[in-house]
N, C-alpha and C positions, 0 to 999 in steps of 0.2 A: 489478448490482454483486455481487461475491462476495468475502467476507472469509474468509481461512484463517489459523488460528493453529497454530503448530508448537511445542508445549510443550518438546520436547527441546532446541530451540535458542533458545527464547523469541523467535521470529520471527513477525511478522504480515505478511500479504501481502493487499493489496486490489486486486482486478481490476475495472477500470471498463469495459473493452472487450475484445473478442476479436480486434481488429485485430493485424496483424503488428508486432512490435517492431522498430523501426529502430535505436534507440540507447538505452543506459542511462546516466543521469547520476547522479553521486554528489552529493546535496544537502548531506550532512554525513557524518561518519564512519560513521554507522549507518543512514542513510536514502538510499534509491535510488529513482529514478523511471524508468519505461520509457516511451518516446515513440514515436509513429509518424513517418512521413516528414514530416508537416506540423507536427510538434512538439506534437501533442495527447497528453494523458496517457492511457496505457493501463493502467498499474498502478504500485503503490508498495509497496516492501518496507521494513519497519522492523525492524532487528535490536535485540535487547535491549529488546523492546517494552514489557515491564512497567515498566522504568525510563524509557525514552525517550518513551513515549507514554501512560504511566499506564494501561496495558491490564490492569487488574485486573477491569474490568467493561466490557462492550460493549453498547450499546443503539442502536436505530435508531428515528427518529421522522420521519414524513413530515408536513411542515407544510401546513396548509390554504392554498389559493390565495387 
């Protein structure tokens, strides 16, 4: 997974797969998801990320099995 943040537009982009994007769906006014032909999630874009996703801080934690 790769997370990119663009401060000039306050946009966050999370990439879950390198597969080819088949379609983009608008989930809400500022949230979009990219899907492959089978409907699997490839990436997600959040506009106005600091307000819409509380993106003041980002952390990652892998949980034990």
